[in-house]
C-alpha positions as CSV (number, residue, x, y, z in Angstrom):
1,M,85.3,175.1,90.2
2,H,87.9,177.8,90.5
3,G,86.8,178.4,94.1
4,N,87.1,174.8,95.0
5,L,90.7,174.7,93.6
6,I,91.7,177.7,95.7
7,G,90.1,176.1,98.8
8,T,91.9,172.9,98.2
9,A,95.2,174.7,97.8
10,V,94.7,176.6,101.0
11,I,93.9,173.5,103.0
12,A,96.9,171.7,101.6
13,G,99.1,174.7,102.5
14,L,97.8,174.7,106.0
15,A,98.4,171.0,106.4
16,L,102.0,171.4,105.1
17,A,102.6,174.3,107.5
18,A,101.3,172.2,110.4
19,S,103.5,169.3,109.4
20,N,106.6,171.6,109.1
21,A,105.8,173.1,112.5
22,S,105.9,169.7,114.2
23,A,108.9,168.4,112.2
24,V,112.2,167.7,113.9
25,N,114.9,170.3,113.4
26,Y,118.2,168.4,113.9
27,E,120.4,171.5,113.4
28,P,120.7,172.1,117.2
29,G,122.5,168.7,117.4
30,F,123.1,166.7,120.6
31,D,125.3,169.0,122.7
32,G,124.1,169.4,126.2
33,T,122.8,167.4,129.1
34,W,120.0,164.9,128.4
35,I,118.2,163.3,131.3
36,G,115.4,160.8,131.5
37,V,114.1,157.4,132.8
38,L,114.4,154.3,130.7
39,N,112.0,151.3,131.2
40,I,114.0,148.1,131.4
41,I,112.9,145.5,128.8
42,E,112.3,142.1,130.4
43,P,115.8,140.6,130.6
44,E,114.3,137.1,130.6
45,I,113.5,137.6,126.9
46,Y,117.0,137.6,125.6
47,N,119.4,136.4,128.4
48,P,120.8,132.9,127.9
49,M,120.1,132.0,131.5
50,P,117.7,133.6,134.1
51,L,119.4,136.3,136.0
52,P,119.4,136.2,139.9
53,P,116.5,138.1,141.3
54,E,118.7,140.7,142.9
55,T,120.4,141.5,139.6
56,G,117.2,142.2,137.6
57,S,115.0,143.6,140.3
58,S,115.0,147.2,139.0
59,R,112.6,147.9,136.1
60,T,113.8,151.4,135.4
61,I,117.1,153.3,135.2
62,E,117.5,157.1,135.3
63,L,120.3,158.2,133.0
64,A,122.0,161.5,132.2
65,I,124.1,161.9,129.1
66,E,126.4,164.9,128.7
67,I,127.5,165.4,125.1
68,D,130.1,167.8,123.8
69,G,130.9,167.1,120.1
70,T,132.2,163.5,120.0
71,D,132.9,163.4,123.7
72,A,130.2,162.0,126.1
73,R,129.8,161.2,129.8
74,V,127.1,158.9,131.1
75,F,125.7,158.9,134.6
76,Y,123.0,156.9,136.3
77,N,121.0,158.0,139.4
78,D,120.2,156.2,142.6
79,E,119.4,157.1,146.2
80,K,123.0,158.3,146.7
81,G,123.1,160.6,143.7
82,W,124.5,160.7,140.2
83,K,127.3,158.2,139.4
84,E,129.4,158.3,136.3
85,V,129.8,155.1,134.3
86,K,133.0,154.3,132.5
87,S,134.7,157.7,132.8
88,G,136.6,158.6,129.6
89,A,135.4,155.5,127.7
90,F,132.4,156.8,125.8
91,T,132.6,158.1,122.3
92,T,129.8,159.6,120.1
93,V,128.9,159.2,116.4
94,I,126.3,161.7,115.1
95,H,124.4,161.8,111.8
96,K,121.7,164.4,111.5
97,T,118.8,163.3,113.8
98,N,120.6,160.2,115.2
99,A,123.5,159.5,117.5
100,V,125.2,156.5,119.0
101,V,127.0,156.9,122.4
102,A,129.0,153.8,123.1
103,A,131.8,152.4,125.3
104,I,133.7,149.0,125.3
105,D,136.1,148.3,128.2
106,S,137.4,145.4,130.2
107,N,139.0,144.5,133.5
108,I,140.8,141.6,135.1
109,A,141.5,140.7,138.8
110,R,145.1,141.1,140.0
111,D,145.4,137.3,140.2
112,S,143.9,136.9,136.7
113,S,141.2,134.7,138.2
114,I,138.3,136.9,137.0
115,G,138.1,138.9,133.8
116,W,135.3,140.6,131.9
117,V,134.4,142.7,128.9
118,E,131.5,145.1,128.9
119,T,129.7,147.2,126.3
120,W,127.3,150.1,126.8
121,N,125.4,151.3,123.7
122,L,122.9,154.1,123.6
123,T,121.1,154.8,120.4
124,L,119.5,158.2,120.3
125,T,117.2,159.9,117.9
126,H,115.5,163.3,118.2
127,K,111.8,163.2,119.1
128,D,111.8,167.0,118.8
129,D,114.3,169.9,119.4
130,G,114.3,169.3,123.2
131,S,113.8,165.6,123.7
132,L,115.3,162.3,122.5
133,Y,114.1,158.8,122.2
134,A,116.8,156.5,123.7
135,Y,117.5,152.8,123.5
136,W,120.1,151.4,125.9
137,V,121.9,148.0,125.7
138,R,124.4,146.7,128.2
139,A,126.3,143.5,127.5
140,V,128.7,141.7,129.8
141,N,130.9,138.8,129.2
142,N,132.6,137.2,132.2
143,Y,134.9,135.1,130.0
144,N,136.5,133.2,132.9
145,V,133.1,131.7,133.7
146,A,131.9,128.9,131.3
147,A,128.7,129.8,129.4
148,M,125.5,128.2,130.6
149,T,127.0,127.2,134.0
150,D,126.4,130.5,135.8
151,P,123.7,133.2,135.0
152,N,126.3,135.9,135.4
153,A,128.6,134.4,132.8
154,R,127.0,136.3,129.8
155,F,124.1,138.7,130.3
156,F,122.3,141.7,128.8
157,F,120.2,144.5,129.9
158,S,118.3,146.9,127.7
159,G,115.8,149.7,128.1
160,F,113.8,152.3,126.2
161,G,112.5,155.8,127.1
162,E,112.8,159.6,126.6
163,L,115.6,162.0,127.5
164,T,115.0,165.8,127.8
165,L,117.4,168.6,127.4
166,S,118.2,169.7,131.0
167,P,120.5,171.8,133.1
168,S,123.8,170.2,133.9
169,I,123.8,167.8,136.9
170,S,125.9,168.8,139.8
171,G,126.2,168.5,143.6
172,P,128.0,166.3,146.1
173,G,126.2,163.2,144.9
174,R,127.9,163.4,141.5
175,F,131.0,161.1,141.3
176,S,132.6,158.4,139.2
177,V,132.2,154.7,140.0
178,S,134.9,154.2,137.3
179,E,137.7,155.4,139.5
180,N,137.8,152.1,141.4
181,K,139.6,150.2,138.7
182,R,141.8,147.9,140.7
183,N,139.4,145.8,142.7
184,E,140.8,142.4,143.7
185,H,137.8,140.7,142.3
186,C,135.7,143.0,140.1
187,L,132.8,141.1,138.5
188,P,130.3,143.5,136.9
189,L,127.1,142.0,138.2
190,D,125.6,145.5,138.5
191,T,126.5,149.1,137.5
192,Y,128.6,149.6,140.6
193,C,131.6,147.7,139.2
194,G,134.7,149.8,138.4
195,A,135.6,150.1,134.7
196,G,138.8,149.0,133.0
197,A,140.8,150.1,130.0
198,P,138.6,151.5,127.2
199,V,138.8,150.0,123.7
200,N,138.9,152.3,120.8
201,L,135.7,151.9,118.6
202,P,136.1,151.6,114.8
203,P,135.6,154.9,113.0
204,H,132.2,155.7,111.6
205,R,132.0,155.2,107.8
């Protein structure tokens, strides 16, 4: 009986050690560059109207998120290289294993004929020390267009995937699409649209 108890204790100790070895250590935090491909969740599921085929043709998006404390920069990659989204607009809230990287901004045409508000939200949680699970939501409201009359009036995109801790992105392909803020008619039908004035997010409580 005594031997059985010792054997059981040893097995339990080994199981606990294995569990601890695979547990997430959140102390390293989120600082650094995180890169990965997110799979787009079918937009037809949640958009009020079917999007035009050219808008929802891509089923993946490659993202890079550079985090430094509460500051963050977000990039997406295409055949021309890395492009920054909403430069200076993103803020980060972190609690242990989880983080939210978000931006809300808006723009309006010079003649006030077209206006929009756009939100990017990335919810992150550590898979392990060197990788994150990421859920991305993008919401656009072209408020000068009546709802249910145009598929671009109100629309969403979202995606899920993994990001890994990576070297910083660099090179001639890295630039900001947010610098073009004064388009005559800037309707954010895709990620190329220039950003507008950021809106301060409420403090985390």
